[in-house]
N, CA, C and O of each residue as an XYZ file, in Angstrom:
688
protein
N    -105.639    169.701    171.409
C    -106.933    168.224    170.822
C    -105.578    168.398    169.940
O    -104.847    169.387    169.994
N    -105.359    167.151    169.045
C    -104.646    166.207    167.936
C    -105.630    166.554    166.765
O    -106.703    166.284    166.224
N    -104.525    167.334    166.755
C    -103.984    167.739    164.397
C    -105.375    167.106    163.976
O    -106.386    167.567    163.447
N    -104.843    165.335    164.624
C    -105.698    164.437    163.637
C    -107.391    164.858    163.463
O    -107.845    164.710    162.329
N    -108.301    165.357    164.503
C    -109.752    165.590    164.512
C    -109.304    166.806    164.351
O    -108.208    167.181    164.768
N    -110.319    167.687    163.582
C    -110.326    168.848    163.794
C    -111.984    169.010    165.042
O    -112.854    168.177    165.295
N    -111.803    170.362    165.505
C    -113.525    170.387    166.005
C    -114.640    170.392    165.018
O    -114.339    170.161    163.847
N    -115.761    170.598    165.291
C    -116.721    170.231    164.432
C    -116.661    171.378    164.110
O    -116.414    171.464    162.907
N    -116.807    172.697    164.783
C    -116.719    173.746    164.745
C    -115.704    175.086    163.553
O    -115.884    176.078    162.846
N    -114.872    174.356    163.942
C    -114.052    174.529    162.474
C    -113.543    173.153    160.993
O    -112.446    173.032    160.448
N    -115.152    172.143    160.685
C    -115.052    171.368    159.877
C    -115.526    172.676    158.721
O    -116.526    173.379    158.574
N    -114.291    172.541    158.085
C    -115.159    173.038    156.319
C    -116.250    172.002    154.954
O    -115.779    170.894    154.696
N    -116.859    172.182    154.606
C    -117.060    171.312    153.424
C    -115.991    170.910    152.315
O    -115.799    171.736    151.424
N    -115.250    169.666    152.287
C    -114.944    169.238    151.321
C    -115.461    167.377    150.342
O    -116.169    166.428    150.678
N    -114.673    167.675    149.174
C    -115.054    166.117    148.176
C    -114.368    165.843    149.036
O    -114.882    165.033    149.808
N    -113.664    166.067    149.214
C    -111.739    165.173    149.124
C    -112.042    163.848    150.352
O    -111.108    163.134    150.716
N    -113.417    163.672    150.879
C    -113.495    162.330    151.464
C    -112.197    163.421    152.881
O    -111.428    164.375    152.764
N    -112.703    162.388    154.212
C    -111.917    162.879    155.664
C    -110.913    161.655    155.290
O    -109.889    162.289    155.542
N    -110.491    160.552    154.935
C    -109.400    159.964    155.378
C    -107.859    161.124    153.618
O    -106.678    161.451    153.494
N    -109.308    161.181    152.767
C    -108.110    162.075    151.907
C    -107.737    163.361    152.697
O    -106.534    163.621    152.683
N    -108.544    164.215    153.384
C    -108.086    165.121    153.257
C    -107.417    165.387    154.574
O    -106.868    166.483    154.682
N    -107.369    164.458    155.722
C    -106.606    164.256    156.859
C    -105.395    163.963    156.648
O    -104.550    164.384    157.438
N    -104.914    162.960    155.234
C    -103.793    162.319    154.590
C    -103.092    163.862    154.084
O    -101.864    163.943    154.088
N    -103.812    164.905    153.712
C    -102.980    165.797    152.972
C    -102.658    166.789    153.648
O    -101.490    167.156    153.518
N    -103.293    167.343    154.319
C    -103.165    168.092    155.870
C    -101.965    167.413    156.914
O    -101.121    168.236    157.267
N    -101.842    166.445    157.286
C    -100.583    165.945    157.484
C     -99.232    166.400    156.703
O     -98.275    166.816    157.355
N     -99.200    166.338    155.731
C     -98.614    166.048    154.614
C     -97.988    168.040    154.558
O     -96.873    168.402    154.931
N     -98.865    168.784    154.114
C     -98.561    170.040    154.303
C     -98.728    170.365    155.224
O     -98.693    171.575    155.000
N     -98.989    170.241    156.670
C     -98.423    170.802    158.416
C     -97.042    170.394    158.416
O     -96.063    171.106    158.639
N     -97.079    169.093    158.123
C     -95.068    168.625    157.597
C     -94.224    170.223    157.298
O     -93.464    171.041    157.816
N     -95.009    169.925    156.071
C     -94.620    171.123    154.846
C     -94.010    172.778    155.738
O     -92.974    173.440    155.805
N     -95.564    172.826    156.339
C     -95.641    174.120    157.079
C     -94.339    174.263    157.963
O     -93.438    175.089    157.818
N     -94.460    173.162    159.011
C     -93.753    173.162    160.128
C     -91.851    173.407    159.088
O     -91.037    174.309    159.287
N     -91.784    172.728    158.497
C     -90.015    173.259    157.525
C     -90.532    174.542    156.767
O     -89.626    175.293    156.407
N     -91.610    174.873    156.506
C     -91.582    176.439    155.524
C     -90.605    177.440    156.705
O     -89.552    178.036    156.478
N     -91.535    177.343    158.235
C     -91.148    178.134    159.234
C     -89.654    178.338    159.590
O     -88.980    179.367    159.557
N     -89.272    176.870    159.995
C     -87.843    176.372    159.701
C     -86.408    177.133    158.855
O     -85.329    177.552    159.275
N     -86.899    177.073    157.777
C     -86.275    176.911    156.776
C     -85.923    178.642    156.503
O     -84.871    179.228    156.248
N     -87.524    179.174    156.718
C     -87.695    181.064    157.179
C     -87.127    181.926    158.017
O     -86.706    183.062    157.798
N     -87.153    181.108    159.288
C     -85.836    181.520    160.600
C     -84.443    181.167    159.975
O     -83.801    182.135    159.567
N     -83.914    180.005    159.847
C     -82.479    180.216    159.552
C     -82.365    180.768    158.324
O     -81.411    181.503    158.578
N     -82.638    181.003    157.040
C     -82.572    181.882    156.414
C     -82.835    183.262    156.760
O     -82.427    184.090    155.945
N     -83.553    183.781    158.013
C     -83.580    184.959    158.196
C     -82.080    184.814    159.032
O     -81.127    185.473    158.615
N     -81.861    183.623    160.634
C     -80.850    183.776    160.749
C     -79.567    184.498    160.054
O     -79.125    185.524    160.572
N     -78.914    183.908    158.764
C     -78.238    183.892    157.829
C     -78.137    185.030    157.528
O     -77.013    185.524    157.620
N     -79.546    186.085    156.941
C     -79.399    187.372    157.070
C     -79.100    188.195    158.232
O     -78.727    189.367    158.182
N     -79.210    187.792    158.842
C     -78.767    188.864    160.090
C     -77.822    188.893    160.332
O     -77.487    190.008    160.731
N     -76.523    187.677    160.311
C     -75.617    186.903    160.699
C     -74.504    187.101    159.937
O     -73.398    187.271    160.450
N     -74.695    187.095    158.749
C     -73.487    187.129    157.586
C     -72.679    187.952    157.627
O     -72.942    188.752    158.524
N     -71.528    188.254    156.944
C     -70.802    188.803    157.943
C     -69.385    188.748    156.317
O     -69.222    187.610    155.878
N     -68.791    189.544    155.818
C     -67.611    189.489    154.878
C     -67.806    190.345    154.094
O     -68.495    191.361    154.181
N     -66.644    189.599    152.570
C     -66.557    190.726    152.133
C     -68.037    190.575    151.026
O     -68.029    191.383    150.097
N     -68.896    189.895    151.070
C     -69.821    189.412    150.332
C     -71.262    189.509    150.669
O     -72.371    189.285    150.183
N     -70.374    190.202    152.344
C     -72.221    190.526    152.853
C     -72.845    191.723    152.294
O     -73.301    192.320    153.270
N     -73.025    192.183    151.558
C     -74.665    192.571    150.956
C     -74.848    192.420    149.771
O     -75.814    193.031    149.315
N     -74.123    191.675    148.924
C     -74.971    190.070    148.186
C     -75.580    189.283    149.294
O     -76.803    189.179    149.388
N     -75.046    188.921    149.840
C     -75.733    188.028    150.340
C     -76.697    187.544    152.015
O     -77.135    186.719    152.817
N     -76.492    188.823    151.578
C     -77.312    189.700    152.407
C     -78.786    189.826    151.920
O     -79.791    189.331    152.431
N     -78.647    190.800    150.537
C     -80.794    191.125    150.264
C     -80.592    189.481    149.444
O     -81.712    188.980    149.342
N     -79.654    188.686    148.943
C     -79.982    187.428    148.410
C     -81.266    186.907    149.436
O     -82.403    186.656    149.037
N     -80.740    186.799    151.014
C     -80.996    185.981    151.580
C     -82.494    186.613    152.181
O     -83.545    185.991    152.343
N     -82.257    187.824    152.406
C     -83.366    188.520    152.542
C     -84.202    188.272    151.199
O     -85.249    187.653    151.389
N     -83.991    188.559    150.163
C     -85.478    188.322    149.188
C     -85.655    186.544    149.691
O     -86.827    186.245    149.917
N     -85.084    185.901    149.794
C     -85.195    184.408    149.975
C     -86.620    183.871    150.951
O     -87.702    183.323    150.741
N     -85.631    184.564    152.432
C     -86.611    184.088    153.338
C     -88.107    185.348    152.987
O     -88.917    184.953    153.826
N     -88.828    186.592    152.209
C     -89.884    186.766    151.882
C     -90.426    185.968    151.241
O     -91.443    185.349    151.553
N     -89.737    185.878    150.154
C     -90.295    184.275    149.245
C     -91.025    182.842    150.334
O     -92.176    182.466    150.558
N     -90.118    182.538    150.635
C     -90.099    181.377    151.732
C     -91.509    181.970    152.760
O     -92.377    181.109    152.613
N     -91.960    182.907    153.565
C     -92.747    183.504    154.254
C     -93.422    183.713    153.772
O     -94.371    184.121    154.442
N     -93.629    183.671    152.380
C     -95.451    183.902    151.818
C     -95.667    182.721    151.318
O     -96.447    182.672    150.367
N     -95.084    181.531    151.778
C     -95.426    180.123    151.732
C     -96.597    179.977    152.689
O     -97.626    179.313    152.568
N     -96.149    180.824    153.743
C     -97.165    179.754    155.383
C     -98.347    179.588    154.873
O     -98.935    178.565    154.520
N     -98.820    181.340    154.861
C    -100.092    181.370    155.017
C    -101.080    180.912    153.592
O    -102.260    181.200    153.389
N    -100.271    180.220    152.844
C    -100.804    180.072    151.042
C    -101.271    178.476    152.012
O    -102.424    178.063    151.888
N    -100.247    177.689    152.948
C     -99.909    176.182    152.369
C    -101.087    175.848    153.951
O    -101.781    174.839    154.076
N    -100.982    177.322    155.241
C    -102.503    176.914    155.898
C    -103.458    176.767    155.679
O    -104.356    175.989    156.002
N    -103.251    177.962    154.760
C    -104.800    177.908    154.409
C    -105.874    177.205    154.039
O    -107.064    177.222    154.355
N    -104.821    176.215    152.872
C    -105.228    175.183    151.984
C    -105.421    174.179    153.006
O    -106.523    173.644    152.882
N    -104.564    173.623    154.218
C    -105.298    172.702    155.434
C    -106.681    173.275    155.745
O    -107.586    172.462    155.554
N    -107.154    174.781    156.286
C    -108.386    175.041    157.247
C    -109.519    174.713    155.083
O    -110.664    174.267    155.022
N    -108.970    174.972    154.265
C    -109.791    174.943    153.363
C    -110.727    173.715    153.560
O    -111.899    173.427    153.806
N    -108.873    172.877    153.170
C    -110.560    171.120    153.052
C    -110.649    170.640    154.701
O    -111.075    169.545    155.067
N    -110.063    171.903    155.750
C    -111.640    171.202    156.825
C    -111.173    171.089    158.239
O    -111.935    171.014    159.202
N    -109.816    171.081    158.301
C    -108.458    170.314    158.868
C    -107.972    171.574    160.143
O    -108.595    172.571    160.507
N    -107.140    171.246    160.423
C    -106.828    172.092    161.451
C    -105.369    172.220    161.063
O    -105.120    171.398    160.181
N    -104.414    172.876    161.362
C    -102.822    173.206    161.423
C    -102.274    174.062    162.471
O    -102.909    174.682    163.324
N    -101.560    174.036    162.371
C    -100.134    174.632    163.095
C    -100.658    175.546    164.071
O    -101.432    176.424    163.688
N    -100.417    175.478    164.988
C    -101.014    176.733    166.307
C     -99.798    177.518    166.967
O     -99.959    178.663    167.389
N     -98.540    176.842    167.043
C     -97.100    177.338    168.319
C     -96.205    177.180    167.958
O     -96.029    176.151    167.306
N     -95.270    177.970    168.138
C     -94.060    177.091    168.120
C     -93.790    175.524    168.846
O     -92.994    174.608    168.635
N     -94.316    175.636    169.297
C     -94.058    173.944    169.888
C     -94.283    172.864    169.059
O     -93.845    171.714    169.084
N     -95.146    173.516    168.222
C     -96.343    172.211    166.946
C     -95.317    172.026    165.947
O     -94.884    170.995    165.430
N     -94.911    173.688    165.725
C     -93.519    173.575    164.075
C     -92.536    172.641    164.720
O     -92.396    171.498    164.287
N     -91.765    173.155    165.876
C     -90.945    171.650    166.910
C     -90.923    170.808    166.213
O     -90.133    170.389    165.367
N     -92.516    170.334    166.850
C     -92.816    168.822    166.929
C     -92.474    167.827    165.335
O     -91.836    166.809    165.066
N     -93.717    169.294    164.207
C     -93.095    168.994    163.237
C     -91.869    169.132    161.802
O     -91.823    168.931    160.588
N     -91.347    169.420    162.487
C     -89.992    170.033    161.422
C     -88.982    169.044    161.249
O     -88.441    168.140    161.887
N     -88.937    169.745    159.787
C     -87.617    168.275    159.041
C     -86.177    169.053    158.922
O     -84.988    168.736    158.876
N     -86.951    170.231    158.900
C     -85.895    171.378    159.207
C     -84.666    171.795    159.883
O     -84.644    172.913    160.399
N     -83.391    170.847    159.958
C     -82.483    171.281    161.427
C     -82.884    172.129    161.507
O     -83.413    172.524    160.468
N     -82.959    172.977    162.608
C     -82.231    174.556    163.205
C     -80.679    174.869    162.878
O     -79.872    174.055    162.427
N     -80.495    175.881    163.120
C     -78.662    176.099    163.235
C     -78.519    176.997    164.014
O     -78.901    178.120    163.685
N     -77.697    176.690    165.767
C     -77.842    177.846    166.398
C     -76.158    178.525    166.936
O     -75.670    179.175    167.861
N     -75.787    177.913    165.761
C     -74.274    178.464    166.130
C     -74.222    179.131    166.029
O     -74.992    179.665    165.231
N     -72.822    180.224    167.027
C     -72.617    181.884    167.096
C     -72.028    182.138    165.784
O     -72.311    183.330    165.669
N     -71.290    181.771    164.529
C     -70.718    181.894    164.180
C     -71.492    180.886    163.015
O     -72.281    180.016    163.385
N     -71.160    181.118    161.520
C     -71.256    180.387    160.778
C     -70.713    181.105    159.389
O     -71.276    182.084    158.899
N     -69.596    180.511    158.853
C     -68.998    181.259    157.522
C     -70.042    181.098    156.874
O     -70.981    180.315    156.736
N     -69.458    182.464    156.345
C     -70.473    183.206    154.858
C     -70.736    181.444    153.542
O     -71.580    181.062    152.732
N     -69.529    180.986    154.052
C     -69.694    179.468    152.729
C     -70.448    178.448    153.278
O     -70.712    177.344    152.801
N     -70.803    179.003    154.465
C     -71.275    177.421    154.627
C     -72.219    177.758    155.034
O     -72.928    176.808    155.367
N     -72.922    179.325    155.309
C     -74.113    179.234    154.869
C     -74.896    179.121    154.250
O     -75.997    178.662    154.556
N     -74.458    179.609    152.940
C     -74.923    179.184    151.594
C     -74.868    177.751    151.344
O     -75.888    177.474    150.715
N     -74.129    176.653    151.546
C     -74.203    175.578    151.691
C     -75.111    175.109    152.064
O     -75.828    174.383    151.376
N     -75.315    175.406    153.261
C     -76.492    174.771    154.237
C     -77.904    174.772    153.589
O     -78.663    173.848    153.297
N     -78.054    176.850    153.395
C     -79.222    176.300    152.571
C     -79.968    176.195    151.675
O     -81.151    176.330    151.364
N     -78.331    175.723    151.047
C     -79.183    174.726    149.763
C     -79.160    173.888    149.903
O     -80.245    173.551    149.430
N     -78.595    172.802    150.344
C     -79.032    171.281    151.158
C     -79.990    171.721    151.675
O     -80.734    171.245    150.818
N     -80.823    172.335    152.483
C     -81.874    172.375    153.565
C     -83.216    173.082    151.827
O     -84.373    172.679    151.704
N     -82.752    173.775    151.153
C     -83.719    173.489    150.238
C     -84.170    172.886    149.548
O     -85.314    173.061    149.128
N     -82.965    171.456    149.017
C     -83.273    170.873    148.746
C     -84.117    169.677    149.269
O     -85.003    169.133    148.611
N     -83.838    169.421    150.204
C     -84.425    168.325    150.903
C     -85.450    169.035    151.598
O     -85.878    168.557    152.649
N     -85.983    170.302    151.076
C     -86.998    170.710    151.733
C     -88.154    170.669    149.792
O     -89.371    170.519    149.682
N     -87.392    170.811    148.959
C     -87.871    170.271    147.279
C     -88.175    168.924    147.145
O     -88.901    168.569    146.216
N     -87.552    167.811    148.243
C     -87.778    166.369    148.214
C     -89.096    166.313    148.985
O     -89.834    165.510    148.414
N     -89.715    166.880    150.120
C     -90.472    167.373    150.983
C     -91.567    167.377    150.525
O     -92.552    166.775    150.950
N     -91.418    168.566    148.944
C     -93.256    168.679    148.851
C     -93.199    167.740    148.032
O     -94.245    167.098    147.934
N     -91.758    167.194    146.957
C     -92.811    166.178    146.044
C     -93.261    164.873    146.672
O     -94.318    164.466    146.191
N     -92.731    164.103    147.628
C     -93.866    163.018    148.684
C     -94.775    164.349    148.807
O     -94.976    164.493    147.601
N     -95.296    165.158    149.259
C     -96.064    165.947    149.588
C     -97.383    165.641    147.840
O     -98.582    165.438    147.649
N     -96.610    165.737    147.332
C     -96.884    165.541    145.919
C     -98.036    165.005    145.629
O     -99.201    165.364    145.461
N     -97.166    163.684    145.608
C     -97.698    162.347    146.034
C     -98.896    162.339    146.559
O     -99.750    161.570    146.117
N     -99.139    163.140    147.525
C     -99.945    162.527    148.543
C    -101.770    163.012    148.242
O    -102.887    162.555    148.487
N    -101.106    164.304    147.516
C    -102.548    165.038    146.952
C    -102.685    164.564    145.490
O    -103.717    164.419    144.834
N    -101.224    164.329    145.085
C    -102.201    163.508    143.679
C    -102.822    162.316    144.101
O    -103.907    162.020    143.601
N    -102.485    161.845    144.647
C    -103.096    160.151    144.708
C    -105.021    160.472    145.103
O    -106.054    159.936    144.703
N    -104.749    161.514    145.987
C    -106.176    162.264    146.520
C    -106.954    163.205    145.042
O    -108.086    163.681    144.950
N    -105.872    163.198    144.095
C    -106.304    164.033    143.787
C    -107.796    165.312    143.828
O    -108.954    165.611    143.534
N    -105.921    165.779    144.748
C    -106.358    167.097    145.569
C    -105.765    167.933    144.133
O    -104.561    167.677    144.105
N    -106.130    168.852    142.900
C    -105.802    169.214    142.399
C    -105.401    170.286    142.886
O    -104.197    170.341    142.633
N    -105.761    171.313    143.527
C    -105.562    172.531    144.204
C    -103.843    172.870    145.412
O    -103.108    173.804    145.732
N    -104.010    171.306    145.675
C    -102.621    171.229    146.557
C    -101.449    171.158    145.713
O    -100.487    171.910    145.869
N    -101.519    170.218    144.776
C    -100.232    169.344    143.048
C     -99.682    171.180    142.441
O     -98.503    171.437    142.195
N    -101.052    172.435    142.281
C    -100.729    173.629    141.792
C    -100.212    173.883    142.779
O     -98.985    173.855    142.684
N    -100.689    174.197    143.982
C     -99.515    175.233    144.596
C     -98.324    174.914    145.169
O     -97.409    175.698    145.419
N     -98.384    172.869    145.521
C     -96.814    172.845    145.372
C     -95.900    172.578    144.596
O     -94.748    172.364    144.972
N     -96.524    172.537    142.651
C     -95.170    172.454    141.670
C     -95.110    174.329    141.548
O     -94.041    174.763    141.119
N     -95.987    175.176    141.837
C     -95.128    176.759    142.036
C     -94.051    176.720    142.482
O     -93.030    177.197    141.987
N     -94.276    175.617    144.373
C     -93.074    176.734    145.718
C     -92.385    175.649    144.869
O     -91.337    176.202    144.534
N     -92.386    173.967    144.140
C     -91.037    173.201    143.651
C     -90.170    174.613    143.092
O     -89.317    175.203    143.757
N     -90.592    174.961    141.792
C     -90.455    175.878    141.143
C     -89.377    177.007    142.088
O     -88.239    176.757    142.485
N     -89.939    177.915    142.218
C     -89.521    178.650    142.890
C     -87.837    177.909    144.366
O     -86.707    178.377    144.510
N     -88.411    176.876    144.990
C     -87.291    177.051    145.340
C     -86.290    175.964    144.538
O     -85.169    175.972    145.046
N     -86.370    175.390    143.844
C     -85.437    174.917    142.719
C     -84.608    175.981    142.198
O     -83.396    175.868    142.012
N     -85.641    177.545    141.851
C     -84.769    178.727    142.285
C     -83.578    179.233    142.587
O     -82.721    179.774    141.888
N     -83.657    178.900    144.131
C     -83.953    179.671    145.578
C     -82.129    178.124    145.162
O     -80.983    178.575    145.179
N     -82.367    176.639    144.885
C     -81.752    175.880    145.126
C     -80.560    176.216    143.938
O     -79.387    175.909    144.155
N     -80.983    176.882    142.657
C     -80.316    176.736    141.373
C     -78.777    177.958    142.182
O     -77.614    177.677    142.473
N     -79.680    179.460    142.299
C     -78.722    180.761    142.965
C     -77.790    180.309    143.960
O     -76.630    180.721    143.960
N     -78.224    179.482    144.814
C     -77.004    179.469    146.306
C     -76.275    178.257    145.884
O     -75.375    177.854    146.621
N     -76.571    177.567    144.695
C     -75.275    176.278    144.040
C     -74.477    177.370    143.298
O     -73.333    177.212    143.724
N     -74.457    178.497    142.328
C     -73.240    179.182    141.797
C     -73.429    180.149    142.677
O     -73.450    181.146    141.955
N     -73.583    180.511    143.778
C     -73.025    181.431    144.747
C     -71.633    180.751    144.977
O     -70.514    181.209    144.747
N     -72.128    179.109    145.673
C     -71.223    178.688    146.690
C     -70.315    177.703    145.523
O     -69.974    176.608    145.970
N     -69.969    177.961    144.303
C     -69.200    177.278    142.953
C     -67.536    178.250    142.956
O     -67.359    179.452    142.754
N     -66.795    177.446    143.187
C     -65.540    177.976    143.136
C     -64.852    178.526    141.635
O     -63.987    179.354    141.350
N     -65.829    177.492    140.766
C     -65.782    177.423    138.967
C     -64.543    176.797    138.840
O     -63.654    177.022    139.661
N     -64.417    176.185    138.086
C     -64.003    175.325    137.020
C     -62.421    175.447    136.583
O     -62.084    176.143    135.625
N     -61.668    174.846    137.223
C     -60.204    176.311    136.280
C     -59.611    175.034    135.392
O     -58.413    175.060    135.113
N     -60.402    173.954    134.958
C     -59.987    173.292    134.142
C     -60.630    174.068    132.173
O     -60.116    174.118    131.055
N     -61.802    174.453    132.720
C     -62.055    175.894    132.020
C     -63.095    174.668    131.366
O     -62.745    174.524    130.194
N     -63.801    174.091    131.564
C     -65.184    172.892    131.187
C     -66.283    173.378    131.501
O     -67.316    172.732    131.327
């Protein structure tokens, strides 16, 4: 079944209107796919980090992964609350995700941190775009969720940025 059409048995009443609900669901399902992709990449790096900062990176990435995973159910249930279908499989995630996978056998810990920082930045940009769609249709519940998720993601970027800094040799 096409995601654009929900089964009549799965329809949930909403005052958003069918066009708004479909537009919002498309935006949120894209974010949901990105959330799963970012979660798995973060866990991958958590499992495979090595080197002198192992403990710190391992714990931080586990904390980030838990925060990211917590978003999945919230996003999927928001789509269902407005009467639309959400993602159903790994294949569905692959078709919608915009966060690229990293299947490398080894990734330098510094490169892991930089890649996750950049992925979280892209994720924030995608959330801002989805926020615009939700705002355009006066979906205050979705915009409110996204505002919280943007703030959490900005904190992840901040931590990843600071970890990746080498310091300013000029003292500025």
